[in-house]
PDB file of N, CA, C and O in Angstrom, chain B, residues numbered from 101:
ATOM      1  N   UNK B 101      11.895  63.181 112.876  1.00  0.00           N
ATOM      2  CA  UNK B 101      12.488  62.015 112.255  1.00  0.00           C
ATOM      3  C   UNK B 101      12.160  62.017 110.762  1.00  0.00           C
ATOM      4  O   UNK B 101      10.997  62.150 110.381  1.00  0.00           O
ATOM      5  N   UNK B 102      13.156  61.875 109.941  1.00  0.00           N
ATOM      6  CA  UNK B 102      12.949  61.880 108.496  1.00  0.00           C
ATOM      7  C   UNK B 102      13.141  60.473 107.949  1.00  0.00           C
ATOM      8  O   UNK B 102      13.963  59.698 108.438  1.00  0.00           O
ATOM      9  N   UNK B 103      12.361  60.169 106.924  1.00  0.00           N
ATOM     10  CA  UNK B 103      12.453  58.859 106.281  1.00  0.00           C
ATOM     11  C   UNK B 103      12.924  59.050 104.855  1.00  0.00           C
ATOM     12  O   UNK B 103      12.374  59.874 104.124  1.00  0.00           O
ATOM     13  N   UNK B 104      13.933  58.301 104.454  1.00  0.00           N
ATOM     14  CA  UNK B 104      14.426  58.383 103.084  1.00  0.00           C
ATOM     15  C   UNK B 104      13.645  57.404 102.215  1.00  0.00           C
ATOM     16  O   UNK B 104      13.455  56.245 102.582  1.00  0.00           O
ATOM     17  N   UNK B 105      13.197  57.887 101.061  1.00  0.00           N
ATOM     18  CA  UNK B 105      12.476  57.031 100.111  1.00  0.00           C
ATOM     19  C   UNK B 105      13.394  56.692  98.949  1.00  0.00           C
ATOM     20  O   UNK B 105      14.067  57.562  98.398  1.00  0.00           O
ATOM     21  N   UNK B 106      13.413  55.439  98.592  1.00  0.00           N
ATOM     22  CA  UNK B 106      14.229  55.014  97.450  1.00  0.00           C
ATOM     23  C   UNK B 106      13.473  55.283  96.154  1.00  0.00           C
ATOM     24  O   UNK B 106      12.247  55.189  96.094  1.00  0.00           O
ATOM     25  N   UNK B 107      14.212  55.611  95.155  1.00  0.00           N
ATOM     26  CA  UNK B 107      13.628  55.763  93.819  1.00  0.00           C
ATOM     27  C   UNK B 107      13.169  54.383  93.346  1.00  0.00           C
ATOM     28  O   UNK B 107      13.858  53.397  93.606  1.00  0.00           O
ATOM     29  N   UNK B 108      12.019  54.283  92.655  1.00  0.00           N
ATOM     30  CA  UNK B 108      11.529  52.963  92.238  1.00  0.00           C
ATOM     31  C   UNK B 108      12.468  52.227  91.290  1.00  0.00           C
ATOM     32  O   UNK B 108      12.408  51.001  91.196  1.00  0.00           O
ATOM     33  N   UNK B 109      13.336  52.957  90.583  1.00  0.00           N
ATOM     34  CA  UNK B 109      14.219  52.285  89.620  1.00  0.00           C
ATOM     35  C   UNK B 109      15.654  52.169  90.111  1.00  0.00           C
ATOM     36  O   UNK B 109      16.467  51.514  89.459  1.00  0.00           O
ATOM     37  N   UNK B 110      15.988  52.784  91.236  1.00  0.00           N
ATOM     38  CA  UNK B 110      17.390  52.751  91.670  1.00  0.00           C
ATOM     39  C   UNK B 110      17.723  51.386  92.265  1.00  0.00           C
ATOM     40  O   UNK B 110      17.084  50.941  93.218  1.00  0.00           O
ATOM     41  N   UNK B 111      18.720  50.735  91.699  1.00  0.00           N
ATOM     42  CA  UNK B 111      19.169  49.452  92.215  1.00  0.00           C
ATOM     43  C   UNK B 111      18.186  48.312  92.028  1.00  0.00           C
ATOM     44  O   UNK B 111      18.334  47.266  92.660  1.00  0.00           O
ATOM     45  N   UNK B 112      17.207  48.483  91.194  1.00  0.00           N
ATOM     46  CA  UNK B 112      16.196  47.444  91.000  1.00  0.00           C
ATOM     47  C   UNK B 112      16.587  46.529  89.856  1.00  0.00           C
ATOM     48  O   UNK B 112      16.989  46.993  88.788  1.00  0.00           O
ATOM     49  N   UNK B 113      16.470  45.236  90.080  1.00  0.00           N
ATOM     50  CA  UNK B 113      16.768  44.288  88.998  1.00  0.00           C
ATOM     51  C   UNK B 113      15.561  44.102  88.086  1.00  0.00           C
ATOM     52  O   UNK B 113      15.683  43.531  87.002  1.00  0.00           O
ATOM     53  N   UNK B 114      14.401  44.579  88.519  1.00  0.00           N
ATOM     54  CA  UNK B 114      13.188  44.440  87.704  1.00  0.00           C
ATOM     55  C   UNK B 114      13.162  45.472  86.587  1.00  0.00           C
ATOM     56  O   UNK B 114      12.680  45.180  85.493  1.00  0.00           O
ATOM     57  N   UNK B 115      13.670  46.670  86.841  1.00  0.00           N
ATOM     58  CA  UNK B 115      13.645  47.747  85.856  1.00  0.00           C
ATOM     59  C   UNK B 115      15.068  48.180  85.512  1.00  0.00           C
ATOM     60  O   UNK B 115      15.498  49.238  85.970  1.00  0.00           O
ATOM     61  N   UNK B 116      15.807  47.415  84.733  1.00  0.00           N
ATOM     62  CA  UNK B 116      17.164  47.863  84.379  1.00  0.00           C
ATOM     63  C   UNK B 116      17.101  49.032  83.408  1.00  0.00           C
ATOM     64  O   UNK B 116      16.130  49.190  82.668  1.00  0.00           O
ATOM     65  N   UNK B 117      18.139  49.839  83.420  1.00  0.00           N
ATOM     66  CA  UNK B 117      18.187  50.951  82.467  1.00  0.00           C
ATOM     67  C   UNK B 117      18.419  50.410  81.072  1.00  0.00           C
ATOM     68  O   UNK B 117      19.222  49.497  80.878  1.00  0.00           O
ATOM     69  N   UNK B 118      17.724  50.966  80.110  1.00  0.00           N
ATOM     70  CA  UNK B 118      17.828  50.473  78.739  1.00  0.00           C
ATOM     71  C   UNK B 118      19.222  50.660  78.163  1.00  0.00           C
ATOM     72  O   UNK B 118      19.656  49.865  77.329  1.00  0.00           O
ATOM     73  N   UNK B 119      19.928  51.695  78.593  1.00  0.00           N
ATOM     74  CA  UNK B 119      21.271  51.914  78.058  1.00  0.00           C
ATOM     75  C   UNK B 119      22.233  50.816  78.492  1.00  0.00           C
ATOM     76  O   UNK B 119      23.235  50.574  77.819  1.00  0.00           O
ATOM     77  N   UNK B 120      21.946  50.150  79.601  1.00  0.00           N
ATOM     78  CA  UNK B 120      22.811  49.082  80.077  1.00  0.00           C
ATOM     79  C   UNK B 120      22.520  47.732  79.444  1.00  0.00           C
ATOM     80  O   UNK B 120      23.294  46.791  79.624  1.00  0.00           O
ATOM     81  N   UNK B 121      21.438  47.618  78.717  1.00  0.00           N
ATOM     82  CA  UNK B 121      21.061  46.344  78.105  1.00  0.00           C
ATOM     83  C   UNK B 121      21.614  46.296  76.696  1.00  0.00           C
ATOM     84  O   UNK B 121      21.346  47.191  75.894  1.00  0.00           O
ATOM     85  N   UNK B 122      22.385  45.263  76.380  1.00  0.00           N
ATOM     86  CA  UNK B 122      22.953  45.175  75.032  1.00  0.00           C
ATOM     87  C   UNK B 122      21.869  44.789  74.038  1.00  0.00           C
ATOM     88  O   UNK B 122      21.098  43.862  74.283  1.00  0.00           O
ATOM     89  N   UNK B 123      21.811  45.491  72.928  1.00  0.00           N
ATOM     90  CA  UNK B 123      20.827  45.191  71.888  1.00  0.00           C
ATOM     91  C   UNK B 123      19.452  45.760  72.161  1.00  0.00           C
ATOM     92  O   UNK B 123      18.491  45.373  71.496  1.00  0.00           O
ATOM     93  N   UNK B 124      19.323  46.680  73.133  1.00  0.00           N
ATOM     94  CA  UNK B 124      18.013  47.234  73.460  1.00  0.00           C
ATOM     95  C   UNK B 124      17.485  48.133  72.360  1.00  0.00           C
ATOM     96  O   UNK B 124      16.276  48.335  72.253  1.00  0.00           O
ATOM     97  N   UNK B 125      18.383  48.681  71.535  1.00  0.00           N
ATOM     98  CA  UNK B 125      17.951  49.590  70.485  1.00  0.00           C
ATOM     99  C   UNK B 125      17.576  48.858  69.201  1.00  0.00           C
ATOM    100  O   UNK B 125      17.183  49.500  68.227  1.00  0.00           O
ATOM    101  N   UNK B 126      17.688  47.534  69.177  1.00  0.00           N
ATOM    102  CA  UNK B 126      17.351  46.781  67.964  1.00  0.00           C
ATOM    103  C   UNK B 126      15.855  46.499  67.922  1.00  0.00           C
ATOM    104  O   UNK B 126      15.230  46.262  68.955  1.00  0.00           O
ATOM    105  N   UNK B 127      15.299  46.527  66.745  1.00  0.00           N
ATOM    106  CA  UNK B 127      13.889  46.198  66.597  1.00  0.00           C
ATOM    107  C   UNK B 127      13.735  44.692  66.471  1.00  0.00           C
ATOM    108  O   UNK B 127      14.713  43.974  66.262  1.00  0.00           O
ATOM    109  N   UNK B 128      12.507  44.220  66.599  1.00  0.00           N
ATOM    110  CA  UNK B 128      12.238  42.782  66.454  1.00  0.00           C
ATOM    111  C   UNK B 128      12.545  42.337  65.033  1.00  0.00           C
ATOM    112  O   UNK B 128      13.105  41.261  64.823  1.00  0.00           O
ATOM    113  N   UNK B 129      12.177  43.166  64.051  1.00  0.00           N
ATOM    114  CA  UNK B 129      12.402  42.794  62.654  1.00  0.00           C
ATOM    115  C   UNK B 129      13.880  42.716  62.330  1.00  0.00           C
ATOM    116  O   UNK B 129      14.270  41.946  61.452  1.00  0.00           O
ATOM    117  N   UNK B 130      14.719  43.491  63.012  1.00  0.00           N
ATOM    118  CA  UNK B 130      16.138  43.492  62.726  1.00  0.00           C
ATOM    119  C   UNK B 130      16.903  42.381  63.423  1.00  0.00           C
ATOM    120  O   UNK B 130      18.075  42.158  63.120  1.00  0.00           O
ATOM    121  N   UNK B 131      16.272  41.691  64.338  1.00  0.00           N
ATOM    122  CA  UNK B 131      16.953  40.633  65.073  1.00  0.00           C
ATOM    123  C   UNK B 131      17.083  39.387  64.213  1.00  0.00           C
ATOM    124  O   UNK B 131      16.102  38.898  63.653  1.00  0.00           O
ATOM    125  N   UNK B 132      18.298  38.883  64.116  1.00  0.00           N
ATOM    126  CA  UNK B 132      18.537  37.691  63.297  1.00  0.00           C
ATOM    127  C   UNK B 132      18.177  36.410  64.032  1.00  0.00           C
ATOM    128  O   UNK B 132      17.987  35.370  63.402  1.00  0.00           O
ATOM    129  N   UNK B 133      18.081  36.471  65.356  1.00  0.00           N
ATOM    130  CA  UNK B 133      17.875  35.258  66.135  1.00  0.00           C
ATOM    131  C   UNK B 133      16.524  35.253  66.836  1.00  0.00           C
ATOM    132  O   UNK B 133      16.372  34.589  67.861  1.00  0.00           O
ATOM    133  N   UNK B 134      15.565  35.956  66.323  1.00  0.00           N
ATOM    134  CA  UNK B 134      14.249  35.983  66.938  1.00  0.00           C
ATOM    135  C   UNK B 134      13.397  34.887  66.305  1.00  0.00           C
ATOM    136  O   UNK B 134      12.870  35.070  65.208  1.00  0.00           O
ATOM    137  N   UNK B 135      13.258  33.765  66.979  1.00  0.00           N
ATOM    138  CA  UNK B 135      12.582  32.589  66.430  1.00  0.00           C
ATOM    139  C   UNK B 135      11.113  32.852  66.163  1.00  0.00           C
ATOM    140  O   UNK B 135      10.588  32.435  65.132  1.00  0.00           O
ATOM    141  N   UNK B 136      10.445  33.536  67.074  1.00  0.00           N
ATOM    142  CA  UNK B 136       9.008  33.780  66.905  1.00  0.00           C
ATOM    143  C   UNK B 136       8.752  34.645  65.684  1.00  0.00           C
ATOM    144  O   UNK B 136       7.813  34.387  64.931  1.00  0.00           O
ATOM    145  N   UNK B 137       9.575  35.671  65.474  1.00  0.00           N
ATOM    146  CA  UNK B 137       9.394  36.545  64.316  1.00  0.00           C
ATOM    147  C   UNK B 137       9.585  35.773  63.017  1.00  0.00           C
ATOM    148  O   UNK B 137       8.791  35.927  62.089  1.00  0.00           O
ATOM    149  N   UNK B 138      10.626  34.945  62.937  1.00  0.00           N
ATOM    150  CA  UNK B 138      10.874  34.187  61.711  1.00  0.00           C
ATOM    151  C   UNK B 138       9.783  33.154  61.463  1.00  0.00           C
ATOM    152  O   UNK B 138       9.398  32.924  60.316  1.00  0.00           O
ATOM    153  N   UNK B 139       9.280  32.529  62.528  1.00  0.00           N
ATOM    154  CA  UNK B 139       8.182  31.577  62.387  1.00  0.00           C
ATOM    155  C   UNK B 139       6.946  32.280  61.838  1.00  0.00           C
ATOM    156  O   UNK B 139       6.251  31.739  60.978  1.00  0.00           O
ATOM    157  N   UNK B 140       6.668  33.500  62.340  1.00  0.00           N
ATOM    158  CA  UNK B 140       5.513  34.268  61.879  1.00  0.00           C
ATOM    159  C   UNK B 140       5.670  34.631  60.405  1.00  0.00           C
ATOM    160  O   UNK B 140       4.710  34.546  59.639  1.00  0.00           O
ATOM    161  N   UNK B 141       6.877  35.035  60.004  1.00  0.00           N
ATOM    162  CA  UNK B 141       7.118  35.388  58.605  1.00  0.00           C
ATOM    163  C   UNK B 141       6.907  34.183  57.694  1.00  0.00           C
ATOM    164  O   UNK B 141       6.294  34.301  56.633  1.00  0.00           O
ATOM    165  N   UNK B 142       7.422  33.010  58.114  1.00  0.00           N
ATOM    166  CA  UNK B 142       7.252  31.806  57.294  1.00  0.00           C
ATOM    167  C   UNK B 142       5.795  31.406  57.195  1.00  0.00           C
ATOM    168  O   UNK B 142       5.348  30.992  56.126  1.00  0.00           O
ATOM    169  N   UNK B 143       5.037  31.518  58.282  1.00  0.00           N
ATOM    170  CA  UNK B 143       3.628  31.124  58.252  1.00  0.00           C
ATOM    171  C   UNK B 143       2.831  32.063  57.351  1.00  0.00           C
ATOM    172  O   UNK B 143       1.915  31.614  56.661  1.00  0.00           O
ATOM    173  N   UNK B 144       3.158  33.354  57.341  1.00  0.00           N
ATOM    174  CA  UNK B 144       2.470  34.289  56.443  1.00  0.00           C
ATOM    175  C   UNK B 144       2.752  33.924  54.990  1.00  0.00           C
ATOM    176  O   UNK B 144       1.845  33.929  54.158  1.00  0.00           O
ATOM    177  N   UNK B 145       4.011  33.607  54.684  1.00  0.00           N
ATOM    178  CA  UNK B 145       4.398  33.251  53.323  1.00  0.00           C
ATOM    179  C   UNK B 145       3.712  31.964  52.893  1.00  0.00           C
ATOM    180  O   UNK B 145       3.247  31.860  51.758  1.00  0.00           O
ATOM    181  N   UNK B 146       3.643  30.976  53.793  1.00  0.00           N
ATOM    182  CA  UNK B 146       3.010  29.694  53.484  1.00  0.00           C
ATOM    183  C   UNK B 146       1.523  29.884  53.207  1.00  0.00           C
ATOM    184  O   UNK B 146       0.992  29.308  52.258  1.00  0.00           O
ATOM    185  N   UNK B 147       0.842  30.693  54.033  1.00  0.00           N
ATOM    186  CA  UNK B 147      -0.593  30.911  53.836  1.00  0.00           C
ATOM    187  C   UNK B 147      -0.865  31.609  52.514  1.00  0.00           C
ATOM    188  O   UNK B 147      -1.834  31.282  51.830  1.00  0.00           O
ATOM    189  N   UNK B 148      -0.022  32.566  52.145  1.00  0.00           N
ATOM    190  CA  UNK B 148      -0.198  33.274  50.880  1.00  0.00           C
ATOM    191  C   UNK B 148      -0.017  32.320  49.712  1.00  0.00           C
ATOM    192  O   UNK B 148      -0.820  32.331  48.779  1.00  0.00           O
ATOM    193  N   UNK B 149       1.028  31.491  49.744  1.00  0.00           N
ATOM    194  CA  UNK B 149       1.268  30.543  48.660  1.00  0.00           C
ATOM    195  C   UNK B 149       0.147  29.524  48.547  1.00  0.00           C
ATOM    196  O   UNK B 149      -0.221  29.150  47.434  1.00  0.00           O
ATOM    197  N   UNK B 150      -0.405  29.066  49.656  1.00  0.00           N
ATOM    198  CA  UNK B 150      -1.505  28.107  49.633  1.00  0.00           C
ATOM    199  C   UNK B 150      -2.729  28.730  48.983  1.00  0.00           C
ATOM    200  O   UNK B 150      -3.406  28.079  48.186  1.00  0.00           O
ATOM    201  N   UNK B 151      -3.022  29.976  49.310  1.00  0.00           N
ATOM    202  CA  UNK B 151      -4.181  30.659  48.750  1.00  0.00           C
ATOM    203  C   UNK B 151      -4.030  30.812  47.238  1.00  0.00           C
ATOM    204  O   UNK B 151      -4.996  30.617  46.500  1.00  0.00           O
ATOM    205  N   UNK B 152      -2.835  31.158  46.770  1.00  0.00           N
ATOM    206  CA  UNK B 152      -2.590  31.317  45.335  1.00  0.00           C
ATOM    207  C   UNK B 152      -2.744  29.983  44.628  1.00  0.00           C
ATOM    208  O   UNK B 152      -3.355  29.927  43.561  1.00  0.00           O
ATOM    209  N   UNK B 153      -2.205  28.905  45.192  1.00  0.00           N
ATOM    210  CA  UNK B 153      -2.323  27.584  44.578  1.00  0.00           C
ATOM    211  C   UNK B 153      -3.774  27.146  44.510  1.00  0.00           C
ATOM    212  O   UNK B 153      -4.185  26.536  43.523  1.00  0.00           O
ATOM    213  N   UNK B 154      -4.560  27.443  45.535  1.00  0.00           N
ATOM    214  CA  UNK B 154      -5.972  27.079  45.543  1.00  0.00           C
ATOM    215  C   UNK B 154      -6.708  27.832  44.434  1.00  0.00           C
ATOM    216  O   UNK B 154      -7.530  27.245  43.730  1.00  0.00           O
ATOM    217  N   UNK B 155      -6.421  29.122  44.273  1.00  0.00           N
ATOM    218  CA  UNK B 155      -7.052  29.912  43.216  1.00  0.00           C
ATOM    219  C   UNK B 155      -6.677  29.379  41.840  1.00  0.00           C
ATOM    220  O   UNK B 155      -7.528  29.316  40.953  1.00  0.00           O
ATOM    221  N   UNK B 156      -5.421  28.996  41.649  1.00  0.00           N
ATOM    222  CA  UNK B 156      -4.981  28.489  40.353  1.00  0.00           C
ATOM    223  C   UNK B 156      -5.649  27.158  40.026  1.00  0.00           C
ATOM    224  O   UNK B 156      -5.983  26.907  38.867  1.00  0.00           O
ATOM    225  N   UNK B 157      -5.850  26.305  41.022  1.00  0.00           N
ATOM    226  CA  UNK B 157      -6.435  24.994  40.762  1.00  0.00           C
ATOM    227  C   UNK B 157      -7.933  25.081  40.490  1.00  0.00           C
ATOM    228  O   UNK B 157      -8.492  24.172  39.876  1.00  0.00           O
ATOM    229  N   UNK B 158      -8.592  26.138  40.924  1.00  0.00           N
ATOM    230  CA  UNK B 158     -10.038  26.267  40.734  1.00  0.00           C
ATOM    231  C   UNK B 158     -10.412  27.110  39.519  1.00  0.00           C
ATOM    232  O   UNK B 158     -11.594  27.391  39.320  1.00  0.00           O
ATOM    233  N   UNK B 159      -9.447  27.521  38.701  1.00  0.00           N
ATOM    234  CA  UNK B 159      -9.749  28.419  37.582  1.00  0.00           C
ATOM    235  C   UNK B 159     -10.642  27.771  36.533  1.00  0.00           C
ATOM    236  O   UNK B 159     -11.373  28.483  35.844  1.00  0.00           O
ATOM    237  N   UNK B 160     -10.612  26.450  36.383  1.00  0.00           N
ATOM    238  CA  UNK B 160     -11.367  25.815  35.301  1.00  0.00           C
ATOM    239  C   UNK B 160     -12.866  25.807  35.561  1.00  0.00           C
ATOM    240  O   UNK B 160     -13.631  25.769  34.598  1.00  0.00           O
ATOM    241  N   UNK B 161     -13.319  25.841  36.780  1.00  0.00           N
ATOM    242  CA  UNK B 161     -14.757  25.768  37.029  1.00  0.00           C
ATOM    243  C   UNK B 161     -15.240  26.761  38.057  1.00  0.00           C
ATOM    244  O   UNK B 161     -15.802  26.360  39.076  1.00  0.00           O
ATOM    245  N   UNK B 162     -15.042  28.033  37.828  1.00  0.00           N
ATOM    246  CA  UNK B 162     -15.469  29.063  38.780  1.00  0.00           C
ATOM    247  C   UNK B 162     -16.844  29.578  38.377  1.00  0.00           C
ATOM    248  O   UNK B 162     -17.068  29.934  37.220  1.00  0.00           O
ATOM    249  N   UNK B 163     -17.763  29.615  39.337  1.00  0.00           N
ATOM    250  CA  UNK B 163     -19.053  30.246  39.070  1.00  0.00           C
ATOM    251  C   UNK B 163     -19.074  31.584  39.769  1.00  0.00           C
ATOM    252  O   UNK B 163     -18.709  31.685  40.940  1.00  0.00           O
ATOM    253  N   UNK B 164     -19.495  32.599  39.066  1.00  0.00           N
ATOM    254  CA  UNK B 164     -19.569  33.930  39.646  1.00  0.00           C
ATOM    255  C   UNK B 164     -21.017  34.397  39.629  1.00  0.00           C
ATOM    256  O   UNK B 164     -21.767  34.137  38.689  1.00  0.00           O
ATOM    257  N   UNK B 165     -21.387  35.101  40.707  1.00  0.00           N
ATOM    258  CA  UNK B 165     -22.742  35.634  40.796  1.00  0.00           C
ATOM    259  C   UNK B 165     -22.736  37.073  40.299  1.00  0.00           C
ATOM    260  O   UNK B 165     -21.881  37.873  40.680  1.00  0.00           O
ATOM    261  N   UNK B 166     -23.695  37.388  39.447  1.00  0.00           N
ATOM    262  CA  UNK B 166     -23.841  38.751  38.939  1.00  0.00           C
ATOM    263  C   UNK B 166     -25.241  39.242  39.279  1.00  0.00           C
ATOM    264  O   UNK B 166     -26.209  38.485  39.201  1.00  0.00           O
ATOM    265  N   UNK B 167     -25.342  40.508  39.655  1.00  0.00           N
ATOM    266  CA  UNK B 167     -26.629  41.088  40.009  1.00  0.00           C
ATOM    267  C   UNK B 167     -27.085  41.978  38.870  1.00  0.00           C
ATOM    268  O   UNK B 167     -26.363  42.890  38.467  1.00  0.00           O
ATOM    269  N   UNK B 168     -28.277  41.724  38.348  1.00  0.00           N
ATOM    270  CA  UNK B 168     -28.821  42.551  37.280  1.00  0.00           C
ATOM    271  C   UNK B 168     -30.325  42.679  37.514  1.00  0.00           C
ATOM    272  O   UNK B 168     -31.031  41.674  37.595  1.00  0.00           O
ATOM    273  N   UNK B 169     -30.811  43.904  37.621  1.00  0.00           N
ATOM    274  CA  UNK B 169     -32.226  44.190  37.868  1.00  0.00           C
ATOM    275  C   UNK B 169     -32.739  43.448  39.107  1.00  0.00           C
ATOM    276  O   UNK B 169     -33.809  42.841  39.081  1.00  0.00           O
ATOM    277  N   UNK B 170     -31.969  43.506  40.177  1.00  0.00           N
ATOM    278  CA  UNK B 170     -32.304  42.877  41.453  1.00  0.00           C
ATOM    279  C   UNK B 170     -32.473  41.362  41.368  1.00  0.00           C
ATOM    280  O   UNK B 170     -33.123  40.777  42.234  1.00  0.00           O
ATOM    281  N   UNK B 171     -31.910  40.710  40.352  1.00  0.00           N
ATOM    282  CA  UNK B 171     -31.928  39.257  40.257  1.00  0.00           C
ATOM    283  C   UNK B 171     -30.488  38.761  40.174  1.00  0.00           C
ATOM    284  O   UNK B 171     -29.623  39.423  39.601  1.00  0.00           O
ATOM    285  N   UNK B 172     -30.249  37.612  40.743  1.00  0.00           N
ATOM    286  CA  UNK B 172     -28.897  37.062  40.752  1.00  0.00           C
ATOM    287  C   UNK B 172     -28.745  36.071  39.611  1.00  0.00           C
ATOM    288  O   UNK B 172     -29.523  35.126  39.483  1.00  0.00           O
ATOM    289  N   UNK B 173     -27.734  36.298  38.788  1.00  0.00           N
ATOM    290  CA  UNK B 173     -27.411  35.393  37.688  1.00  0.00           C
ATOM    291  C   UNK B 173     -26.081  34.718  38.009  1.00  0.00           C
ATOM    292  O   UNK B 173     -25.120  35.378  38.407  1.00  0.00           O
ATOM    293  N   UNK B 174     -26.035  33.415  37.834  1.00  0.00           N
ATOM    294  CA  UNK B 174     -24.791  32.683  38.055  1.00  0.00           C
ATOM    295  C   UNK B 174     -24.208  32.322  36.702  1.00  0.00           C
ATOM    296  O   UNK B 174     -24.840  31.628  35.906  1.00  0.00           O
ATOM    297  N   UNK B 175     -22.994  32.799  36.447  1.00  0.00           N
ATOM    298  CA  UNK B 175     -22.341  32.565  35.160  1.00  0.00           C
ATOM    299  C   UNK B 175     -21.170  31.617  35.353  1.00  0.00           C
ATOM    300  O   UNK B 175     -20.357  31.792  36.262  1.00  0.00           O
ATOM    301  N   UNK B 176     -21.090  30.611  34.491  1.00  0.00           N
ATOM    302  CA  UNK B 176     -19.976  29.667  34.526  1.00  0.00           C
ATOM    303  C   UNK B 176     -18.881  30.180  33.604  1.00  0.00           C
ATOM    304  O   UNK B 176     -19.124  30.410  32.420  1.00  0.00           O
ATOM    305  N   UNK B 177     -17.691  30.357  34.132  1.00  0.00           N
ATOM    306  CA  UNK B 177     -16.563  30.827  33.341  1.00  0.00           C
ATOM    307  C   UNK B 177     -15.684  29.646  32.985  1.00  0.00           C
ATOM    308  O   UNK B 177     -15.389  28.806  33.836  1.00  0.00           O
ATOM    309  N   UNK B 178     -15.268  29.579  31.745  1.00  0.00           N
ATOM    310  CA  UNK B 178     -14.387  28.504  31.285  1.00  0.00           C
ATOM    311  C   UNK B 178     -12.935  28.898  31.519  1.00  0.00           C
ATOM    312  O   UNK B 178     -12.632  30.068  31.751  1.00  0.00           O
ATOM    313  N   UNK B 179     -12.050  27.929  31.458  1.00  0.00           N
ATOM    314  CA  UNK B 179     -10.624  28.170  31.690  1.00  0.00           C
ATOM    315  C   UNK B 179     -10.037  29.092  30.629  1.00  0.00           C
ATOM    316  O   UNK B 179      -9.137  29.875  30.931  1.00  0.00           O
ATOM    317  N   UNK B 180     -10.522  29.018  29.404  1.00  0.00           N
ATOM    318  CA  UNK B 180      -9.965  29.852  28.337  1.00  0.00           C
ATOM    319  C   UNK B 180     -10.253  31.330  28.574  1.00  0.00           C
ATOM    320  O   UNK B 180      -9.423  32.173  28.236  1.00  0.00           O
ATOM    321  N   UNK B 181     -11.409  31.665  29.147  1.00  0.00           N
ATOM    322  CA  UNK B 181     -11.716  33.074  29.408  1.00  0.00           C
ATOM    323  C   UNK B 181     -10.936  33.589  30.608  1.00  0.00           C
ATOM    324  O   UNK B 181     -10.660  34.786  30.685  1.00  0.00           O
ATOM    325  N   UNK B 182     -10.573  32.719  31.547  1.00  0.00           N
ATOM    326  CA  UNK B 182      -9.846  33.158  32.731  1.00  0.00           C
ATOM    327  C   UNK B 182      -8.362  33.377  32.438  1.00  0.00           C
ATOM    328  O   UNK B 182      -7.714  34.171  33.121  1.00  0.00           O
ATOM    329  N   UNK B 183      -7.824  32.700  31.455  1.00  0.00           N
ATOM    330  CA  UNK B 183      -6.398  32.815  31.169  1.00  0.00           C
ATOM    331  C   UNK B 183      -6.062  34.028  30.327  1.00  0.00           C
ATOM    332  O   UNK B 183      -4.900  34.435  30.292  1.00  0.00           O
ATOM    333  N   UNK B 184      -7.027  34.621  29.648  1.00  0.00           N
ATOM    334  CA  UNK B 184      -6.739  35.768  28.785  1.00  0.00           C
ATOM    335  C   UNK B 184      -6.822  37.052  29.539  1.00  0.00           C
ATOM    336  O   UNK B 184      -6.608  38.119  28.966  1.00  0.00           O
TER     337      UNK B 184
END
């Protein structure tokens, strides 16, 4: 008595062939209607702009630490030195 075994992908709705799926060759970045991708892009842009604005607003009173002869010196930089 012989038993026929089905192929794991033949007739299966769980594993459709990629050639039969429309748009399977498109990347996530190329998709115009991918909401998650666009949300991620906007959040990256927003975080970058916030960081730049924070740096610009703190330029007038930045203290920087400098190491010289194993001692830490804190130097206060004025706005005029940061803009040049």
